N, C-alpha and C positions, 0 to 999 in steps of 0.2 A: 571473519566473514563480513564482507562489505555489503552495502545496501543492495546492490544488484544481485549478489549471490543470495542474500537473505530473502529477497522477493522471489527469486527462482525456487528456493527451498520451500517457502510457504506455499507457492502455487502448486508445486509438485506434491507436497504433503497433502494439501487440501484436495487435489484431484484424486489421489490414491485413497485417502481416508473416506471422502464422501462416497466414492464409488463402492468401496467395500462395506462401509457402514450402511449404505442403502440396501445392499444385497443382504447383509446380516439382519437388518430390520425386517425385510420381507420374509426371511426364513423364520425369524422368531414369531412374526405374525401368523405364518402358516402353522407353526408349532402350537400357537395358542388356539387356533381354530380346530386343529386336530385334538388337542387336549380337552377343549370344550365339548366336542362331539363325543369323545371317549367318556367324559364325565356324564353326559346325558345318557349314553348307552349303559353305563354302570348303574345309574339311578333306575333306569327302566328295568334292568335285569334284577335289581334288588326288589323292585315292586312286583315283578313277575313271580319271584320266589315267595314274596309275602302273600300274593294272591292265593297260594295253595294252602298255607297253614294259618294265615292271619296272625302270625307271631312276629310282629314288628312294631317297635315303639316310635320309630322316626317318621312313620307315615300316618296320615289321617285315614280312617276307614269309614266308608259310607256305601249305602246301597241305593241305587237310583233306577228309575224306570228305563227300560231299553228303548231309546229313541233313535236307533240307528247311528249311535256314536261310533267314531273310529276307535276300535279297540286295539290294545297292545301298541299304542303310540303316546308319546308325551305331548301334553298341551300346556300352554302358558296362558293364564288368564287371572286378572285381578289379584296379583301378588302371589299366586299359587302355581305350583307345578303339579300336574295330575295326569293320571292315565286310567283308562277303563279296561276291565278284564271280564271275560264271560264267567257266569256261574253255572256249574254243572247241573244239568236237568232243570234249568230255569231259562225261560225265554222272555219273561216279562221284566225281569230285573237283571242288572249287571253290577259288578263291584267297581267302586271308584276309590282309588288310592291317591292321596294328595301329599305334596311335599312343599313346605314353605320356600318361596323364592329367595327369602333372606338367607336361609341356610345354604341354598344352592349357590347364591352369589358369594357367600363366604368361602365356599370351596373354590369358586372361580378366582377369588381374590388371592388365595394361597397359590394357585397356579400362576397368576399374573406376577406375583412377587418373585416366585422362583425363576420365571422367565426374564424378569427385569434384572435380577442378579446375574443370570446367565448372559444377558445382552451386555451388561456392564463389563463383565470379564472379557467377552469377545471383543468389545470396542477397545478395551485397554490393550489387548494383544494386537489388534489391528493397528492401533496407533504406534506401537513399538515397531511393527513390521514396516509401516509406512515411513517412519523416520529413517529406518535403515535403507529402504529403497530410495528415499529422497536424497540422502547423503550420497548413495552410490550413483544416482543419476546426475547429481551436481558435480561430481568429481571431474568428469571431462571438461565441463564448462569452466571450472576453477583453473584447471590446467591451461586451457586455451587463453583465458583472461590473463593468467600469470605470464605466459609466453608473450602475449601481445604487449603487456605493460613493460616487460623487460626489453623487448625490441624498441618500443617507443622511447624508453629512457636512454638506451644506447644511442639512438639517433639524436636525441636532444643533447646528449653529452658531446657528440661529434660536431654539433653546431658551434660549440664554444670557440674552437680554434679559429675557423674562418671569420666568425663574427668579431672576435677580439682583434684579428688582423685588420679587418675593415674599419673598426672604430679607431685603432691606433693610427692607421694611414690617413683617415679622414681628418683627425686632429692635426696631423702634420701638414696637411694640405690647406688647412684653414687660412694660413698666412698668405696664400695666393688669392688676392682680392678679386681677380677676374672670375674665378670659378667658385666664389664663396657661396652663391645661391645653390649651385649644383651640389657642392659639398654638404651644405646644410640639408638638402633633400636626402642625400646619402645617409647622413647621420640620423635623420628622422626615420628613414626606412629601417636602419639597423636597430634603432630603439623600438620600433614597432615589432620587429622580429623577436627581439629580446623579451618584449612584453608578452607576445604570443607564446614564446618558449616557457615563460613563467606560468602562464595560464595552463598550458598543457601539463606542466609538472605538478601544478596544484590539482588538476583534474585526476592525474594518475595516482598521486600519493595520498588522497583523502586527508588533506591537511587539516580539515575542520574537526578532527578528533581532539586536538589540544585546545583546552578552554582556559581563558584568562579574562580578567576584568579590564575593560577598555574605556577610556574617556573619549567618547565619539567626537566631540567638538575639536579636540586637538588633532585627532587623526584626520578629520576632514580638512582642517586648515592646512595641515602638512601636505595633503594630496593636491589641494587647490593651488598652493604656492608652486608646486612642481609642474603642474600642467599648464599654469599661466606662462611659464618660460618657453614652453614648446609651441604655444599658440598665442603670440603677442597681438594678433588681430581680433581676438575674442575677449569680451569683457566678462569677468567672473564676479558674481555677487554671492554673499553668504548671509543667511538668516538662521543662526544657530542657537538653539536652546541647550541647556546643560542636560546631558544624558550619559549614563553609564550602562554599558551592556557587557554581558559575559558570553564570549564566543572565541573563535580562533582568530587572532589578529591578522595572520597572513591571508587567510581566506577572505575576511572582510575587506582587507586592503585590496585584494585582487578585484573584488566586486566593485568597490569605489573607483579604482583605477580604470576599469573597463567602462563604467558608466560615464565618467568624466571625459575619458578619451573619445568615446563615441559622440558625446554631446558636442565636443569641440571639433572633432574631425569632420562631422557631417553638418556643421553649422554654416551659416551664411557669413560673408565677409562683413565684419563690423557687428556681428551678432553677439548674443550674450548667453551665458549659462548661469543659472541660479541654483544654489545648493541650500536646502533648508532642513532644519531639524525641528519638528514640532509634534507634540502628541505621540511620542515614541515612534515617529516615522522619519525616515530619511527620504527627501524628495529632491530629485535632480531634474530640472526642467531646462529646455533650451529653445532657441528661436530658429532652429535648423530647418533642414529640408523636409523633415517629417518622414513617416513610414506609411507605405501604402497598405500593408497588411500586418497590423500590430500583433495579431494572434499567431502569426507564423514565425516571428523573429527569434523565438527561443528554440526553434527546431534546429537540429544540427545541419550545417552547410546551407541554411537558407540565407540569402543576401539579396538586397535590392540595389547594391552598389557594385560596380565592376571591380573596385579596388578592395572589396572585402572578401573574406574567405568563409564567412558564415559560421564561425565557431565561437567567437568571443561571447556573444550573448547566450549561446547554449551553455557555455561553461559558467557564466554568471548564474543562470537558472539552476544548474546542477549544484553549485556551491550554496546558493540560497536554500535549496531543498535540504542539503546536508546540515545547514545551520538553523533550520526551522524558521527561515525568513520568508514571508509571503511577499512576492514581487508582482507588481502590476504595471501596466503600461497604457497610457493614453496618447494618441498621436494623430495628427492630421497633416496631410500632404501640404508642403510649403508653409506650414504654420508652426511646426515644432513638435517636440515630444516631452512627455512627463513620465519619469520612472519613479515609482513609489515603493519603498521597502518598509514593510511593517515589522518593527523590531520589538514588539511587545513581549514575545516569548523569550527574548534575550535579556529582558530586564528582570525576570523572575530569579530569585535567589534559590 
């Protein structure tokens, strides 16, 4: 079960469980009120029987003047539960039977405990039912996601043949000096498509599940040396501290490739890109064109450049989330951008 499916399962389960649990709680509360009322009626009935023969040890017995008290009704006052009953052939005095509230509350506590146990059993059964319903509701979504991924993988696989032909023919045409710039642009475009293809494959395959220890400085230097060859007009600087992280190498490589590529692609002629590792953070800053709406760039298909498709940074965000990397962006139009990756969670053993 991947992250999207797990989130769907949790939300479905929570919705089902909270709805049914709330209903069950109201029913139990209603049962408690009914049981409390029944207990009060039972106590009053016992008092009424006691008022006839006065043979009862659990009630206190007293005679008081008749001051128009409500007879045959329970009263609560000063820690006592009591009721008044008429005395035959007596109009000046009435019978008062009392019952300690402490004992009454003990009876109520027994009722509460029984209802709590009943509620616990009901909630357990509800949880089982909700899990079954959630899995059942999730099944069509899982099937749809599986079919979509299989279709996307097939398309990506079909890209390989025409792209390979393009790269091969471009290499053969490099010898033609008149068209070398055009051919270079073709090669760059093919490399961009291949990079996008790799990003999509990473997105589909959840490659961040495989964990290994990575020496980040070496990986960054390797990526910088490769990107420098594609963008000779951009100056690259590195400020790298020693840092070892545990994560998926391919996923982290995709993230670094995308950030370096974007910083170079949308930079100014003669601009620079600085890659730094400090305080368990990887920072990629550039002197490029900047981003007008930094909060929007991680959304799928959002782009501020006509040459972009708006999926690269969305994939970066998705991979960072999978690897538990917190990514942030600061950018100003025409001044450049700063991407910061917090790698602290990846340094824990």
